[in-house]
DSSP file (Angstrom, degrees, kcal/mol; ACC not computed):
  #  RESIDUE AA STRUCTURE BP1 BP2  ACC     N-H-->O    O-->H-N    N-H-->O    O-->H-N    TCO  KAPPA ALPHA  PHI   PSI    X-CA   Y-CA   Z-CA
    1    1 A I              0   0    0      0, 0.0     3,-0.1     0, 0.0   125,-0.0   0.000 360.0 360.0 360.0 126.1 -130.5 -127.4  133.6
    2    2 A D        +     0   0    0      1,-0.3   125,-2.2   124,-0.1     2,-0.3   0.730 360.0  20.2 -96.9 -26.8 -133.5 -127.2  131.3
    3    3 A L  E     -A  126   0A   0    123,-0.2     2,-0.4     2,-0.0    -1,-0.3  -1.000  53.2-165.0-151.4 138.0 -132.2 -124.9  128.5
    4    4 A I  E     +A  125   0A   0    121,-2.7   121,-2.1    -2,-0.3     2,-0.6  -0.978   8.5 175.0-128.5 120.0 -128.9 -123.6  127.2
    5    5 A I        +     0   0    0     -2,-0.4   119,-0.1   119,-0.2    -2,-0.0  -0.889  34.5 124.3-120.7  97.5 -128.8 -120.6  124.9
    6    6 A A  S    S-     0   0    0     -2,-0.6    -1,-0.1   117,-0.3   118,-0.1   0.001  88.4 -83.0-149.6  35.0 -125.1 -120.0  124.3
    7    7 A G  S    S+     0   0    0      1,-0.2     2,-0.5    -3,-0.0   117,-0.1   0.925  70.9 172.4  60.8  42.5 -124.1 -120.0  120.7
    8    8 A M        -     0   0    0    115,-0.5   115,-2.4    -4,-0.1    -1,-0.2  -0.749  27.8-133.8 -92.2 124.2 -123.9 -123.7  120.8
    9    9 A T  B     -C  122   0B   0     -2,-0.5     2,-0.6   113,-0.2   113,-0.3  -0.504  22.7-114.8 -75.4 145.0 -123.3 -125.5  117.5
   10   10 A I        +     0   0    0    111,-2.8   111,-0.3    -2,-0.2     2,-0.3  -0.705  47.2 165.6 -81.1 117.8 -125.5 -128.5  116.8
   11   11 A T     >  -     0   0    0     -2,-0.6     4,-2.2     1,-0.1     5,-0.1  -0.925  48.1-119.3-130.6 157.9 -123.3 -131.6  116.6
   12   12 A E  H  > S+     0   0    0     -2,-0.3     4,-0.6     1,-0.2    -1,-0.1   0.903 114.9  53.7 -59.8 -41.5 -124.0 -135.4  116.7
   13   13 A E  H >4 S+     0   0    0      1,-0.2     3,-0.9     2,-0.2     4,-0.3   0.922 111.7  43.2 -61.4 -46.1 -121.9 -135.7  119.8
   14   14 A R  H >> S+     0   0    0      1,-0.2     3,-1.7     2,-0.2     4,-1.7   0.848 105.1  64.2 -69.0 -33.8 -123.8 -133.0  121.7
   15   15 A A  H 3< S+     0   0    0     -4,-2.2    -1,-0.2     1,-0.3    -2,-0.2   0.621  90.2  68.7 -67.8 -11.1 -127.2 -134.4  120.4
   16   16 A K  T << S+     0   0    0     -3,-0.9    -1,-0.3    -4,-0.6    -2,-0.2   0.761 113.0  27.7 -74.0 -24.7 -126.5 -137.6  122.4
   17   17 A V  T <4 S+     0   0    0     -3,-1.7   111,-0.7    -4,-0.3     2,-0.3   0.593 127.6  29.0-115.3 -15.1 -126.9 -135.7  125.6
   18   18 A V  E  < S-B  127   0A   0     -4,-1.7     2,-0.3   109,-0.2   109,-0.2  -0.955  71.7-121.9-138.1 159.6 -129.3 -132.8  124.8
   19   19 A D  E     -B  126   0A   0    107,-2.8   107,-3.4    -2,-0.3     2,-0.4  -0.794  31.3-141.2 -95.2 147.9 -132.1 -132.2  122.3
   20   20 A F  E     -B  125   0A   0     -2,-0.3   105,-0.2   105,-0.2   -10,-0.0  -0.872   4.1-130.2-113.9 144.9 -131.7 -129.2  120.0
   21   21 A S        -     0   0    0    103,-1.9     3,-0.1    -2,-0.4   114,-0.1  -0.122  53.3 -66.8 -68.3 177.3 -134.2 -126.7  118.7
   22   22 A K  S    S-     0   0    0      1,-0.1   102,-0.4   101,-0.1    -1,-0.2  -0.382  71.8 -86.9 -58.0 149.0 -134.4 -125.9  115.0
   23   23 A P        +     0   0    0      0, 0.0   100,-0.2     0, 0.0    -1,-0.1  -0.367  46.8 179.1 -60.4 140.8 -131.2 -124.2  113.9
   24   24 A Y        +     0   0    0     98,-2.3     2,-0.3     1,-0.3    99,-0.1   0.460  60.8  23.8-122.1  -4.1 -131.4 -120.4  114.4
   25   25 A F  E    S-D  122   0B   0     97,-0.8    97,-3.3     2,-0.0     2,-0.3  -0.955  72.3-117.1-162.8 139.1 -128.0 -119.2  113.2
   26   26 A E  E     -D  121   0B   0     -2,-0.3     2,-0.7    95,-0.2    95,-0.3  -0.637  23.1-149.2 -79.7 136.3 -125.3 -120.2  110.8
   27   27 A A        +     0   0    0     93,-3.1    93,-0.3    -2,-0.3    91,-0.2  -0.546  25.8 171.0-108.5  65.9 -122.0 -120.8  112.6
   28   28 A N        -     0   0    0     -2,-0.7    69,-2.9    89,-0.1     2,-0.3  -0.323  30.4-121.2 -68.4 158.3 -119.3 -119.9  110.0
   29   29 A Q  E     -EF  96 116C   0     87,-2.8    87,-3.7    67,-0.3     2,-0.4  -0.795  21.2-152.2-102.1 146.2 -115.7 -119.8  111.1
   30   30 A A  E     -EF  95 115C   0     65,-3.5    65,-1.7    -2,-0.3     2,-0.6  -0.937   8.9-144.1-118.5 140.7 -113.6 -116.7  110.8
   31   31 A I  E     -EF  94 114C   0     83,-2.7    82,-2.5    -2,-0.4    83,-1.1  -0.924  24.0-166.5 -98.9 120.1 -109.8 -116.4  110.4
   32   32 A V  E     +EF  93 112C   0     61,-3.1    61,-2.2    -2,-0.6     2,-0.3  -0.912  12.1 168.3-112.8 134.8 -108.6 -113.3  112.3
   33   33 A V  E     - F   0 111C   0     78,-2.5    78,-2.4    -2,-0.4     2,-0.2  -0.821  42.8 -79.3-133.2 171.8 -105.2 -111.8  111.9
   34   34 A R  E >   - F   0 110C   0     57,-0.4     2,-1.5    -2,-0.3     3,-0.6  -0.488  42.1-121.2 -70.4 146.5 -103.3 -108.6  112.9
   35   35 A K  T 3  S+     0   0    0     74,-3.2    -1,-0.1     1,-0.2    75,-0.1  -0.369  84.1 105.7 -87.9  57.3 -104.1 -105.6  110.7
   36   36 A D  T 3  S-     0   0    0     -2,-1.5    -1,-0.2     3,-0.2    74,-0.0   0.387  85.4-122.5-114.7   0.2 -100.5 -105.1  109.6
   37   37 A G  S <  S+     0   0    0     -3,-0.6     3,-0.2     2,-0.2    -2,-0.1   0.475  83.1 110.0  76.6   1.5 -100.8 -106.6  106.1
   38   38 A K  S    S+     0   0    0      1,-0.3     2,-0.3    -4,-0.2    -1,-0.1   0.815  85.7  16.5 -80.1 -30.5  -98.2 -109.2  106.6
   39   39 A F        +     0   0    0     -5,-0.3    -1,-0.3    52,-0.1    -2,-0.2  -0.902  59.2 159.8-149.9 112.9 -100.4 -112.2  106.6
   40   40 A E        -     0   0    0     -2,-0.3    72,-0.0    -3,-0.2    -5,-0.0  -0.626  21.9-165.4-134.7  75.2 -104.0 -112.4  105.3
   41   41 A P        -     0   0    0      0, 0.0   -10,-0.1     0, 0.0     3,-0.1  -0.311  11.9-165.7 -64.4 143.2 -105.0 -116.0  104.6
   42   42 A K  S    S+     0   0    0      1,-0.2     2,-0.3    72,-0.1    73,-0.2   0.483  72.8  27.9-106.6  -8.3 -108.1 -116.5  102.5
   43   43 A K  S >  S-     0   0    0     71,-0.1     3,-1.5     1,-0.1     4,-0.2  -0.980  82.7-109.1-149.6 160.3 -108.6 -120.2  103.3
   44   44 A L  G >  S+     0   0    0     -2,-0.3     3,-2.3     1,-0.3     4,-0.2   0.835 111.6  66.1 -59.3 -35.8 -107.7 -122.6  106.1
   45   45 A E  G >  S+     0   0    0      1,-0.3     3,-1.4     2,-0.2    -1,-0.3   0.746  89.0  67.4 -61.8 -23.1 -105.0 -124.4  104.1
   46   46 A E  G <  S+     0   0    0     -3,-1.5    -1,-0.3     1,-0.2    -2,-0.2   0.543  87.4  69.9 -73.8  -5.4 -102.9 -121.2  104.1
   47   47 A L  G X   +     0   0    0     -3,-2.3     3,-2.2    -4,-0.2    24,-0.3   0.528  69.1 120.1 -87.4  -7.1 -102.5 -121.7  107.9
   48   48 A V  T <  S+     0   0    0     -3,-1.4    22,-0.2     1,-0.3    21,-0.1  -0.367  80.0  20.1 -59.6 132.6 -100.2 -124.7  107.3
   49   49 A G  T 3  S+     0   0    0     20,-3.1    -1,-0.3     1,-0.3     2,-0.2   0.455 109.2 105.3  85.6   1.4  -96.9 -124.0  108.9
   50   50 A K  S <  S-     0   0    0     -3,-2.2    21,-2.5    19,-0.2     2,-0.6  -0.721  75.4-114.1-112.2 161.5  -98.4 -121.3  111.1
   51   51 A K  E     -g   71   0C   0     -2,-0.2    40,-2.8    19,-0.2    41,-1.2  -0.861  37.1-171.5 -92.5 123.8  -99.3 -121.0  114.8
   52   52 A V  E     -gh  72  92C   0     19,-2.8    21,-2.9    -2,-0.6     2,-0.3  -0.973  11.9-146.2-125.0 126.2 -103.1 -120.7  115.1
   53   53 A A  E     +gh  73  93C   0     39,-2.9    41,-2.1    -2,-0.5     2,-0.3  -0.700  24.3 167.1 -91.8 140.8 -104.9 -120.0  118.4
   54   54 A V  E     -g   74   0C   0     19,-2.2    21,-2.0    -2,-0.3     2,-0.5  -0.935  41.0-101.8-142.1 163.4 -108.4 -121.4  119.1
   55   55 A Q  E >   -g   75   0C   0     39,-0.5     3,-1.9    -2,-0.3     6,-0.5  -0.819  54.4 -99.4 -88.4 130.1 -110.7 -121.8  122.0
   56   56 A L  T 3  S+     0   0    0     19,-3.2     3,-0.1    -2,-0.5    -1,-0.1  -0.185 100.5   5.6 -52.6 128.4 -110.5 -125.4  123.4
   57   57 A G  T 3  S+     0   0    0      1,-0.2    -1,-0.3     2,-0.1     2,-0.1   0.490  98.6 124.9  80.3   4.3 -113.3 -127.7  122.2
   58   58 A T  S <> S-     0   0    0     -3,-1.9     4,-2.0     1,-0.1    -1,-0.2  -0.364  78.7-102.1 -89.7 172.8 -114.9 -125.2  119.8
   59   59 A T  H  > S+     0   0    0      1,-0.2     4,-2.9     2,-0.2     5,-0.3   0.881 123.9  58.3 -59.9 -38.1 -115.7 -125.7  116.1
   60   60 A G  H  > S+     0   0    0      1,-0.2     4,-2.0     2,-0.2     5,-0.3   0.911 105.4  49.6 -57.3 -42.8 -112.6 -123.6  115.4
   61   61 A D  H  > S+     0   0    0     -6,-0.5     4,-2.1     1,-0.2    -1,-0.2   0.921 112.7  48.0 -60.1 -45.6 -110.5 -126.1  117.3
   62   62 A L  H  X S+     0   0    0     -4,-2.0     4,-1.0     1,-0.2    -2,-0.2   0.932 112.7  45.2 -65.0 -47.6 -112.0 -129.0  115.3
   63   63 A V  H  < S+     0   0    0     -4,-2.9     4,-0.2     1,-0.2     3,-0.2   0.883 116.4  45.2 -69.0 -36.8 -111.6 -127.5  111.8
   64   64 A V  H >< S+     0   0    0     -4,-2.0     3,-1.5    -5,-0.3     6,-0.2   0.884 109.1  56.4 -71.6 -37.8 -108.0 -126.3  112.4
   65   65 A S  H 3< S+     0   0    0     -4,-2.1    -1,-0.2    -5,-0.3    -2,-0.2   0.721  96.5  65.5 -67.2 -20.7 -107.0 -129.6  114.0
   66   66 A E  T 3< S+     0   0    0     -4,-1.0     2,-0.6    -3,-0.2    -1,-0.3   0.609  88.0  80.5 -75.9 -11.4 -108.2 -131.6  110.9
   67   67 A I  S X  S-     0   0    0     -3,-1.5     3,-1.2    -4,-0.2    -1,-0.1  -0.866  80.3-132.8-105.1 117.2 -105.4 -129.9  108.8
   68   68 A D  T 3  S+     0   0    0     -2,-0.6     3,-0.1     1,-0.2    -2,-0.1  -0.355  86.7  33.1 -63.3 140.9 -101.9 -131.4  109.1
   69   69 A G  T 3  S+     0   0    0      1,-0.3   -20,-3.1   -21,-0.1     2,-0.5   0.372  83.4 117.7  97.0  -4.6  -99.2 -128.9  109.5
   70   70 A I    <   -     0   0    0     -3,-1.2     2,-1.0   -22,-0.2    -1,-0.3  -0.845  60.7-138.6 -94.9 129.3 -101.0 -126.3  111.5
   71   71 A Q  E     -g   51   0C   0    -21,-2.5   -19,-2.8    -2,-0.5     2,-0.4  -0.774  24.0-154.6 -86.9 105.5  -99.6 -125.7  115.0
   72   72 A V  E     -g   52   0C   0     -2,-1.0     2,-0.5   -21,-0.2   -19,-0.2  -0.691  11.1-167.2 -89.0 128.0 -102.7 -125.4  117.1
   73   73 A V  E     -g   53   0C   0    -21,-2.9   -19,-2.2    -2,-0.4     2,-0.3  -0.970  14.7-154.0-115.2 117.7 -102.5 -123.4  120.4
   74   74 A R  E     -g   54   0C   0     -2,-0.5     2,-0.3   -21,-0.2   -19,-0.2  -0.716  13.4-177.3-102.7 142.8 -105.6 -123.9  122.6
   75   75 A F  E     -g   55   0C   0    -21,-2.0   -19,-3.2    -2,-0.3     3,-0.1  -0.951  33.0-132.9-133.3 152.5 -107.0 -121.6  125.2
   76   76 A Q  S    S+     0   0    0     -2,-0.3     2,-0.4   -21,-0.2    -1,-0.1   0.849  99.1  36.4 -69.5 -34.7 -109.9 -121.8  127.6
   77   77 A K  S >> S-     0   0    0      1,-0.1     4,-1.0   -23,-0.1     3,-0.8  -0.952  74.0-138.6-122.9 139.1 -111.1 -118.3  126.6
   78   78 A F  H 3> S+     0   0    0     -2,-0.4     4,-1.9     1,-0.2     5,-0.2   0.776 102.8  67.1 -67.4 -23.3 -111.0 -116.8  123.1
   79   79 A T  H 3> S+     0   0    0      1,-0.2     4,-1.7     2,-0.2    -1,-0.2   0.864  97.7  52.9 -64.0 -33.7 -109.9 -113.5  124.7
   80   80 A D  H <> S+     0   0    0     -3,-0.8     4,-1.8     2,-0.2    -1,-0.2   0.863 105.1  55.2 -66.8 -35.2 -106.6 -115.2  125.6
   81   81 A A  H  X S+     0   0    0     -4,-1.0     4,-1.8     1,-0.2    -2,-0.2   0.907 107.6  49.2 -62.5 -41.6 -106.2 -116.3  122.0
   82   82 A F  H  X S+     0   0    0     -4,-1.9     4,-2.9     1,-0.2    -1,-0.2   0.842 105.9  56.6 -68.2 -32.9 -106.5 -112.7  120.9
   83   83 A L  H  X S+     0   0    0     -4,-1.7     4,-2.0     2,-0.2    -1,-0.2   0.910 107.6  48.6 -63.0 -41.0 -103.9 -111.6  123.5
   84   84 A E  H  <>S+     0   0    0     -4,-1.8     5,-2.4     2,-0.2     6,-1.0   0.885 112.1  49.2 -65.0 -38.6 -101.5 -114.1  121.9
   85   85 A L  H ><5S+     0   0    0     -4,-1.8     3,-1.4     4,-0.2    -2,-0.2   0.936 110.2  50.5 -64.8 -46.4 -102.3 -112.7  118.5
   86   86 A Q  H 3<5S+     0   0    0     -4,-2.9    -2,-0.2     1,-0.3    -1,-0.2   0.885 111.5  48.5 -57.7 -40.4 -101.8 -109.1  119.6
   87   87 A N  T 3<5S-     0   0    0     -4,-2.0    -1,-0.3    -5,-0.2    -2,-0.2   0.417 114.9-116.0 -85.0   1.9  -98.4 -110.0  121.1
   88   88 A G  T < 5S+     0   0    0     -3,-1.4    -3,-0.2    -4,-0.3    -2,-0.1   0.651  81.6 120.9  77.6  15.3  -97.3 -111.8  118.0
   89   89 A R  S   <S+     0   0    0     -5,-2.4     2,-0.3    -6,-0.2    -4,-0.2   0.631  77.3  33.5 -88.2 -13.7  -97.0 -115.2  119.5
   90   90 A V  S    S-     0   0    0     -6,-1.0   -38,-0.2    -9,-0.1    -2,-0.2  -0.939  70.7-140.5-132.7 160.6  -99.5 -116.7  117.1
   91   91 A D  S    S-     0   0    0    -40,-2.8   -57,-0.4    -2,-0.3     2,-0.3   0.715  78.6  -2.7 -92.1 -24.0 -100.2 -115.9  113.5
   92   92 A A  E     - h   0  52C   0    -41,-1.2   -39,-2.9   -59,-0.1     2,-0.4  -0.982  54.9-135.1-160.3 163.1 -104.0 -116.2  113.5
   93   93 A V  E     -Eh  32  53C   0    -61,-2.2   -61,-3.1    -2,-0.3     2,-0.5  -0.990  16.3-158.6-123.9 137.5 -107.1 -117.0  115.6
   94   94 A V  E     +E   31   0C   0    -41,-2.1   -39,-0.5    -2,-0.4     2,-0.3  -0.980  32.1 132.6-118.6 125.4 -109.9 -119.1  114.3
   95   95 A L  E     -E   30   0C   0    -65,-1.7   -65,-3.5    -2,-0.5    -2,-0.0  -0.937  59.9 -52.9-157.1 174.6 -113.4 -118.8  115.9
   96   96 A D  E  >  -E   29   0C   0     -2,-0.3     4,-1.8   -67,-0.2   -67,-0.3  -0.249  50.8-123.7 -57.4 144.3 -117.1 -118.4  115.2
   97   97 A E  H  > S+     0   0    0    -69,-2.9     4,-2.9     1,-0.2     5,-0.2   0.872 102.9  58.9 -60.8 -41.6 -117.8 -115.5  112.9
   98   98 A A  H  > S+     0   0    0    -70,-0.3     4,-1.9     1,-0.2    -1,-0.2   0.949 111.5  37.8 -60.8 -53.1 -120.3 -113.7  115.2
   99   99 A P  H  > S+     0   0    0      0, 0.0     4,-2.4     0, 0.0    -1,-0.2   0.850 114.7  57.4 -66.9 -29.3 -117.9 -113.2  118.1
  100  100 A A  H  X S+     0   0    0     -4,-1.8     4,-2.7     2,-0.2     5,-0.2   0.936 106.7  48.2 -62.5 -45.6 -115.0 -112.6  115.7
  101  101 A K  H  X S+     0   0    0     -4,-2.9     4,-2.2     1,-0.2    -1,-0.2   0.921 112.6  48.5 -59.8 -44.6 -117.0 -109.7  114.1
  102  102 A A  H  X S+     0   0    0     -4,-1.9     4,-1.8    -5,-0.2    -1,-0.2   0.907 113.3  46.9 -63.4 -41.7 -117.8 -108.2  117.5
  103  103 A Y  H  X S+     0   0    0     -4,-2.4     4,-2.6     2,-0.2    -2,-0.2   0.914 112.5  48.5 -68.1 -43.5 -114.2 -108.5  118.7
  104  104 A V  H  < S+     0   0    0     -4,-2.7     6,-0.3     1,-0.2    -1,-0.2   0.864 110.4  52.4 -65.5 -35.9 -112.7 -106.9  115.5
  105  105 A K  H  < S+     0   0    0     -4,-2.2    -1,-0.2    -5,-0.2    -2,-0.2   0.902 114.6  42.1 -64.8 -40.3 -115.3 -104.1  115.7
  106  106 A K  H  < S+     0   0    0     -4,-1.8    -2,-0.2     1,-0.3    -1,-0.2   0.837 125.5  34.7 -75.1 -33.9 -114.2 -103.4  119.3
  107  107 A F    ><  -     0   0    0     -4,-2.6     3,-1.8    -5,-0.1    -1,-0.3  -0.781  67.8-175.8-124.8  85.6 -110.4 -103.8  118.5
  108  108 A P  T 3  S+     0   0    0      0, 0.0    -1,-0.1     0, 0.0    -4,-0.1   0.433  70.9  84.8 -68.7   2.8 -109.7 -102.5  115.0
  109  109 A K  T 3  S+     0   0    0    -75,-0.1   -74,-3.2   -73,-0.0     2,-0.3   0.583  90.2  61.9 -76.2  -7.6 -106.1 -103.6  115.2
  110  110 A F  E <   -F   34   0C   0     -3,-1.8     2,-0.3    -6,-0.3   -76,-0.2  -0.767  68.5-167.4-110.8 159.7 -107.4 -107.0  114.0
  111  111 A L  E     -F   33   0C   0    -78,-2.4   -78,-2.5    -2,-0.3     2,-0.7  -0.994  27.5-117.8-144.3 153.5 -109.2 -108.0  110.8
  112  112 A I  E     -F   32   0C   0     -2,-0.3   -80,-0.2   -80,-0.2     3,-0.1  -0.815  27.9-177.7 -87.2 114.7 -111.2 -110.9  109.5
  113  113 A S  E     +     0   0C   0    -82,-2.5     2,-0.3    -2,-0.7    -1,-0.2   0.731  65.5   1.6 -87.5 -22.7 -109.2 -112.2  106.6
  114  114 A A  E     -F   31   0C   0    -83,-1.1   -83,-2.7     2,-0.0     2,-0.5  -0.983  55.0-143.3-161.3 151.0 -111.6 -114.9  105.6
  115  115 A V  E     -F   30   0C   0     -2,-0.3     2,-0.5   -85,-0.2   -85,-0.2  -0.988  20.9-155.4-117.5 128.5 -114.9 -116.5  106.6
  116  116 A I  E     -F   29   0C   0    -87,-3.7   -87,-2.8    -2,-0.5     2,-0.8  -0.910  10.3-139.4-109.8 123.0 -115.2 -120.3  106.2
  117  117 A D        +     0   0    0     -2,-0.5   -89,-0.1   -89,-0.2   -87,-0.0  -0.722  26.3 170.9 -82.2 109.6 -118.5 -122.0  105.7
  118  118 A T        -     0   0    0     -2,-0.8    -1,-0.2   -91,-0.2     3,-0.1   0.470  46.5-121.9 -96.6  -4.3 -118.5 -125.1  107.8
  119  119 A G        +     0   0    0      1,-0.3     2,-0.2     0, 0.0   -91,-0.1   0.584  67.6 134.6  76.0   8.4 -122.2 -125.9  107.3
  120  120 A E        -     0   0    0    -93,-0.3   -93,-3.1  -111,-0.0     2,-0.3  -0.572  36.1-162.6 -93.3 157.2 -122.8 -125.8  111.1
  121  121 A T  E     - D   0  26B   0   -111,-0.3  -111,-2.8   -95,-0.3     2,-0.3  -0.936  19.3-114.6-134.6 157.0 -125.6 -124.0  112.8
  122  122 A Y  E     +CD   9  25B   0    -97,-3.3   -98,-2.3    -2,-0.3   -97,-0.8  -0.660  34.3 178.9 -86.7 147.1 -126.4 -122.9  116.3
  123  123 A G        -     0   0    0   -115,-2.4     2,-0.6    -2,-0.3  -115,-0.5  -0.962  33.6-108.2-141.1 161.1 -129.3 -124.4  118.2
  124  124 A I        -     0   0    0   -102,-0.4  -103,-1.9    -2,-0.3     2,-0.4  -0.816  36.2-134.2 -90.1 124.7 -130.9 -124.0  121.6
  125  125 A A  E     -AB   4  20A   0   -121,-2.1  -121,-2.7    -2,-0.6     2,-0.4  -0.650  23.1-170.5 -83.8 132.4 -130.1 -127.1  123.8
  126  126 A V  E     -AB   3  19A   0   -107,-3.4  -107,-2.8    -2,-0.4  -123,-0.2  -0.943  38.2 -86.8-122.5 143.5 -133.0 -128.5  125.7
  127  127 A K  E >   - B   0  18A   0   -125,-2.2     3,-2.3    -2,-0.4  -109,-0.2  -0.223  62.0 -92.2 -49.3 129.9 -132.8 -131.2  128.4
  128  128 A K  T 3  S+     0   0    0   -111,-0.7    -1,-0.1     1,-0.3     3,-0.1  -0.182 109.0  12.2 -50.7 127.4 -132.9 -134.6  126.7
  129  129 A G  T 3  S+     0   0    0      1,-0.1     2,-1.9    -3,-0.1    -1,-0.3   0.326  84.5 125.8  89.3  -7.1 -136.5 -135.8  126.5
  130  130 A N    <>  +     0   0    0     -3,-2.3     4,-2.2     1,-0.2     5,-0.1  -0.544  26.4 164.3 -85.9  76.3 -138.3 -132.6  127.4
  131  131 A K  H  >  +     0   0    0     -2,-1.9     4,-2.8     1,-0.2     5,-0.2   0.833  68.2  58.9 -64.6 -34.9 -140.4 -132.5  124.3
  132  132 A E  H  > S+     0   0    0     -3,-0.2     4,-2.0     2,-0.2    -1,-0.2   0.941 110.7  41.0 -62.1 -47.3 -142.9 -129.9  125.7
  133  133 A L  H  > S+     0   0    0      2,-0.2     4,-2.6     1,-0.2    -2,-0.2   0.901 114.1  53.4 -67.4 -40.3 -140.1 -127.4  126.3
  134  134 A L  H  X S+     0   0    0     -4,-2.2     4,-2.5     1,-0.2    -2,-0.2   0.922 109.8  47.9 -60.3 -44.9 -138.5 -128.2  122.9
  135  135 A N  H  X S+     0   0    0     -4,-2.8     4,-2.6     2,-0.2    -1,-0.2   0.903 111.4  51.1 -62.2 -41.2 -141.8 -127.7  121.1
  136  136 A F  H  X S+     0   0    0     -4,-2.0     4,-2.4    -5,-0.2    -2,-0.2   0.924 110.8  48.3 -61.6 -45.0 -142.3 -124.4  122.9
  137  137 A V  H  X S+     0   0    0     -4,-2.6     4,-2.4     2,-0.2    -2,-0.2   0.929 112.9  47.7 -61.5 -46.5 -138.8 -123.2  121.9
  138  138 A N  H  X S+     0   0    0     -4,-2.5     4,-2.2     1,-0.2    -2,-0.2   0.901 112.3  49.1 -63.1 -41.5 -139.3 -124.2  118.3
  139  139 A Q  H  X S+     0   0    0     -4,-2.6     4,-2.3     2,-0.2    -1,-0.2   0.899 110.7  51.0 -64.0 -40.0 -142.7 -122.4  118.2
  140  140 A T  H  X S+     0   0    0     -4,-2.4     4,-2.7     2,-0.2    -2,-0.2   0.909 108.8  50.8 -64.6 -42.3 -141.2 -119.3  119.7
  141  141 A L  H  X S+     0   0    0     -4,-2.4     4,-2.5     1,-0.2     5,-0.2   0.917 109.9  50.9 -59.6 -42.9 -138.4 -119.3  117.1
  142  142 A D  H  X S+     0   0    0     -4,-2.2     4,-2.8     2,-0.2    -2,-0.2   0.906 111.1  48.0 -60.8 -42.1 -141.1 -119.6  114.4
  143  143 A I  H  X S+     0   0    0     -4,-2.3     4,-2.1     2,-0.2     6,-0.3   0.929 111.9  49.2 -64.7 -45.7 -143.0 -116.6  115.9
  144  144 A L  H  X>S+     0   0    0     -4,-2.7     6,-2.4     1,-0.2     5,-0.6   0.902 115.9  43.2 -61.3 -41.7 -139.8 -114.5  116.1
  145  145 A K  H ><5S+     0   0    0     -4,-2.5     3,-0.7    -5,-0.2    -2,-0.2   0.917 114.1  50.4 -70.5 -43.0 -138.9 -115.3  112.5
  146  146 A G  H 3<5S+     0   0    0     -4,-2.8    -2,-0.2     1,-0.2    -1,-0.2   0.808 110.9  48.8 -65.6 -31.1 -142.4 -114.8  111.2
  147  147 A S  H 3<5S-     0   0    0     -4,-2.1    -1,-0.2    -5,-0.2    -2,-0.2   0.585 111.1-116.9 -86.0 -10.5 -142.9 -111.4  112.9
  148  148 A G  T <X5S+     0   0    0     -3,-0.7     4,-1.8    -4,-0.6    -3,-0.1   0.322  86.8 113.8  90.3  -8.8 -139.6 -110.0  111.6
  149  149 A T  H  ><S+     0   0    0     -5,-0.6     4,-2.3    -6,-0.3    -4,-0.2   0.891  71.5  56.7 -62.8 -40.1 -138.3 -109.7  115.2
  150  150 A Y  H  > S+     0   0    0     -6,-2.4     4,-2.4     1,-0.2    -1,-0.2   0.938 107.5  47.1 -57.2 -50.0 -135.6 -112.3  114.6
  151  151 A N  H  > S+     0   0    0     -7,-0.3     4,-2.5     1,-0.2    -1,-0.2   0.871 110.5  53.0 -62.6 -37.1 -134.1 -110.4  111.6
  152  152 A K  H  X S+     0   0    0     -4,-1.8     4,-2.3     2,-0.2    -1,-0.2   0.906 110.2  47.9 -64.0 -40.9 -134.2 -107.1  113.6
  153  153 A L  H  X S+     0   0    0     -4,-2.3     4,-2.5     2,-0.2     5,-0.3   0.903 110.9  50.6 -66.4 -41.1 -132.2 -108.8  116.4
  154  154 A I  H  X>S+     0   0    0     -4,-2.4     4,-2.8     1,-0.2     5,-0.6   0.933 112.3  47.2 -61.4 -46.0 -129.7 -110.3  114.0
  155  155 A Q  H  X5S+     0   0    0     -4,-2.5     4,-0.8     1,-0.2    -2,-0.2   0.904 113.8  48.2 -62.8 -41.0 -129.1 -106.9  112.4
  156  156 A K  H  <5S+     0   0    0     -4,-2.3    -2,-0.2    -5,-0.2    -1,-0.2   0.917 126.0  24.0 -65.8 -43.7 -128.8 -105.2  115.8
  157  157 A W  H  <5S+     0   0    0     -4,-2.5    -2,-0.2    -5,-0.1    -3,-0.2   0.682 131.0  29.3-101.8 -19.6 -126.3 -107.6  117.3
  158  158 A F  H  <5       0   0    0     -4,-2.8    -3,-0.2    -5,-0.3    -2,-0.1   0.472 360.0 360.0-125.8  -2.1 -124.5 -109.3  114.5
  159  159 A E     <<       0   0    0     -4,-0.8    -4,-0.1    -5,-0.6    -3,-0.1   0.419 360.0 360.0-121.1 360.0 -124.2 -107.1  111.5
């Protein structure tokens, strides 16, 4: 595999096995709840004492797991986490903001109660040591941003 473009956050651990492009997207976390008005947390600390669903190994999993008192329920797929939320078996789902927005738009029975800035960004993973491909990816990102195409794509798919 030479290249991975999959909404992957840039982390020190991942950078040990792949090289990353320049960051191309901020990876904020979203707290998603049922739209019934019963529970609308505005910060992660309000999840203490609650059951919170996350996708295994994601940033959402990491940030929620750092807070004592949250009962973390992990799933292989975030869609399974939403099924548990829909059925009332968890109180909230924490995941990246972009897929959260898309899911809430598609299923209006949910709402994003808060967006948490974790300071993380997405990058394109390139096979470790492949400087030629990494430079090409970075130059392409610069061209897309400089031409305005990048902003048009963000508006189309994420806003």
